N, C-alpha and C positions, 0 to 999 in steps of 0.2 A: 672698531674693526673686529670681526669674528676671529676667535682663536683657531689656530690650525688644528686639524685632527691628527695628532701625532701617531695614534694607533693605526689609522688608515695609511699614513705615510710609510710606516714600517711594515704594513701588511699583517698585523697581528690582532688578535682579539683583546678586549679589555681585561679578560681574565688571564692573559698570558703571564707566565712566570719570568723571572730574571733571565734564565738560560734561553728561553724562547725569544725574548726581546734581543738578547745579545747575538744569538745566531742570525736573526733577521737583519740586524744592523750590519754584521760582518758581510753577509751576502750582498746587501744593497750597496754598502760602501765599496766593495770590490767591483761590483757591476757598474757603478756610476763614477768611479774615480777618474778625474780628468786625464791622468797619465795613461789610462787604459781606454781612452776614447769616450768616456762618459761626459755628461754635462755638469759643469761646476755648480750651477744653480741647484740642480737636483741633489748633488753630493752634499752641499751645505744644508739643504733641507733635511736630508736623512740624518746628518750629524746633529742638527738642532733637535730633531725628534728624540734621538738617543740620549742627548744630554739631559733631557727632561725625564723620559721614561726609564732611563738607566739609573736614576738617582731616586732612592726611596722617598725622601722628603719632597722633592719637586714633583714626583709622580702623584703623591698623596694630595698635594695642593691642586695639581692639574685635574685629578679625578673629582675633587670636591668643588672646585670653583671654576673649572674650565680654563685656568691659567696657572702657569708655574709660579707666578708672582703673588698668587692669593686672590682674595675677593676684590672685585672691581665695583665701584659705585656704591649705592646705599639701598637697603631694602625698602619696600614700600613706595617705589616709584621715583626716588630722588635721582637715580642714575638713568632714568628713561629718556626717551627722545624729547627734545625741546628744552632739556634742562642744561643750563650752562653754569658750571660751578664757578667760573671766573668772575661772574658778576656779583658773587657773594663773598669773595675773598677765600681764605683758607678755612674750609669747613672743619678741618681737624681742630683748629684753634677756636672756631666758633662754638662747636659742641663741647670742647673742653672747658671753655669759659662759662657756658650756659649751665652745664651740669656739675662742674667742679668748683664753682665759686671764684670767678676771676682767673680762670686758667689753671685750676688745680687738678684737671683731669689727667688722662694718660700722657706720659712724656712723649714728645715727638721724637722720631728717630733722627739722628744726626744725618745731614746730607753727606753724600759720598762723591768722590771724584769719578771721572769716567774710567771704565775698564779699558785695557789695551789688549788687542788681539794681534798676535804675531804668528806667521806661518814659519815652521822650521822643518827641514828635511833631515831624515836620519836613515842609515843603512839598515838592511834586514838584520844584520848581526847586532847592531846597536839596539834594535827593538827587542831582541831576545835577552840581552844581558843588561840593558840599561846604559845610560851615558850621561855625562855632565856637559851641558851646552852653554857657551857664552853668548848671551843675547844682548846686542847693542840697542840702546833705546835713546830717543830724544824726546823728553817729556817734562812736564811740570813736576818738580821734585821739592821735597821739604828743604828749606834753606839750612845749610850746615852751620852757618855762622851763628844763627839764633836758635837752632833746633826747632824752628817752626813757630816760635812764640811771638815773632815780630819785633822783639826788643834787642837793642844793642847789648852784647855780653856785658854783664855787671850792672846793667840798668835796672832800677827798681820799678815795681809795678804800682800804679796809682788807680784810684777808683774812677771808673768811667763817668764823665760828666753827663753824657747823653741819657744814660739809664739809671744814674745814681747807684751804681753797683748791683742792680737787680739782674742785669743780663737781658732784659727785655723792656719793651715799651708797650703801652696800651693805647687803644683808640676805640671810640664808639663807632659802631658800624651797623647800618640798617640791613637786615636780612629777612628771609621769609618767616622767621620766628619773631620779628620785631627788632628793636634796637638792643644790641648786646655789646659787651666789651670784648675786644679781640686783642690777644697778646701776640706780639711780633718779636722775633729775636732782634736784639740791638745791632744795628748796622755798623756802629762804631767799634764795639768790642767783640762782636760775633758771639754774644751770649756768655762771655766770660765774666763780665761785670768789672773788669779792670783792663788797663792799658799800660804799656811800658812808657816810662818818662822819656826815653830816647828810642826812636825807632831804629831798627837795624839798617846799617848803611848798605848792606848787600841786597836785601829784598824790599827795602823801604817800608817795612812794617807789614807786608803781606804774608810773610812766613813761607813763601814759595819762590823758586827761581826756575827758569827754563834751562835745562842742562842735558848734556849727553852722559849716559851712564851705562855701564855694562853689568848685566845681572847673570850670575852663574846659576843655572837651573839643573837640578838633579832629576833626570827622567827615569822612572823606575823600570825594572825589567818586565817584559811581557806586554808592553803597550801595543796597541793595534792602530792601523791606519785610520785616520779620521778622529781619533781621540783627542782630548784636550788635557793639558796639565795646568793647574791653577796655582799661581803664586800670590798669596794674599799680601795686600798692601803695596804692591809694586806697580800699580796703575797710576793714573794722573792724580797729583796732589792738589787739594784746594786749601791747604794751609790751615789757619785757625778756624775756618768755617765748618770743617767736618773731617771725615775720615778719607784716606786715599782709596782709590779704586784698586782693582786687582789686575794682574797680568795673566793672560791666557795664551798658552802655546798650542797652536793647532798643528798636530803632528801629521806629517806626510812621510810614509815609509817607502823607500825605493825598493823595487822588486829585485830579486836575485834569481837569475835563470836556473840556478841549481836547486832551488828550494821552493816549496809551496807550504803554506801554513793553514791549519784548521784548528782553532782553539790552541791547546797546548801541544798539539802534534805537528811535527814537521814531516813533509813528504819529499822524497827525492827518487831518482831512478838510477839504475846501474846497468850498463851494457855488459853482457858476458857472452863468451863463445859457446858454441854448441857442445863442445867437449867438456868445458867447465861445468855446464849445466848438467850434463849426463853423469860425470864422474865426481863432481864436487871440487871445490878449490877454496883458497883464501885470497880475497881481493881487497884493494884499498878503496875506501868510500869517503867522499867529502861530507863533513858535518860542520856545524857552526863552531865547534871546538877545534877543528882541524881535521886532518886525514886520519882515519882509524882503519884497522884491519878487521874484516868481517868474513866469517866462514860461510861458504855456500854448500848446503848439503847435497849429496848425490841425488839425481832425479829431479832437480829443480825445473819447474815449468815457466814458460813465459807468462808474466803477469803475477807470479807469486810475490807475496809481500814478506820481507824479513824485517824483524824489529831490532832496533838499537835502543836499549834501555837508557833513559836519562839523558838523551841527546836532543830533547825537544825544548819547549818554552816553559818558563816558570808559570805555574798555575797560581792565580791570585788568591784562591781560597786556601790551598794547602801549603803553598810556598815551595812545593817540590816541582822538579822539571818533568815534563812529559817525555814522550818517546819520539824517535825518528823512524818512520816507515820507509824502507827502501824497496821499490818496485823493480823486479827483475825484468830486463829486456834481453831475451835470448836472441842472439844474432845467428841465423842459419847461414852457413857458407854457401856461396854461389858456385864455387869451383872446389873440387876435392880430387886428391890424387887417387891412383888405382888401388893402392893398399888400403886407404881409408874406405874407399867405396866397397871393397871386398868385405872388410870388417862390418860395415853397416848392413850390407846385404845378408851376411851370415847372421847378424843379430836380428834382422827382420824375419828371417826364416825361423829362428828359434821362437820368436814371439808369436808367429802365426802357427 
């Protein structure tokens, strides 16, 4: 299956820098968010593209191989149409045995458990300051009784009879290169070369149990809607066979009618009266830190922007907070008394 064109999905050139990719992601995530009438499928596609292009290592692999997971198939036509690797067994083992003298080639990566993806919702304020979330999970976990080794506590380990302590078994297999010896991980000891004399009474030797577990995850300040937080090793466990997967929190940030965000800057608006705009005043303004007092200079016009320093969002690069921009909404009175009218007419005559 062809790899998706992540650059096309985000609408950026291949030469785009990190800031351009981030801006494109923010715009599209806001546009396609399901809570704002967008399509969930498109929102997930945009998020998937950003998870690759927003990560230097993944982007490098994607640019080089067309996949964030690295090269697929083999050069010279082995990965082409009509080739079925399954009929030749594990080619990694075959080539390792052929070139490395009975399997002495590159060490195979240990298998991993499945990753777990969980959606979590947080408030606008929590996204600004960060928050700790308790995430309940029901998953395959490492057995606490045996710590994942499959043996009853206090039980000694003995040499595996199936592989004679080697951790692998060998077999002769016919391939496109002729008959070669292929090395397989031992199914009895899962590559360890030893087994416990008594198996764990809780997990029956597997090293894993299905259980409910609550994980506390610290979500950093400044996260944005559609981002993911990764917790290593908290995915599905596969016990002695390999490493556990990871937990991914998919973040959904609730909107706040008082605020809009653009990068590290927060935008809000403040309604003021005609007299306040003309003469100046001190007014109370909502911020994520609470209500603060802001001075309005005389002669303020409708649409003027006043800045509150350090009332924005933490910038990932500097660690400093951005600013809050307050847009003035001057309310013109529909009814005025006689004295006010006279004063306004007098001021108008002076100006003309």
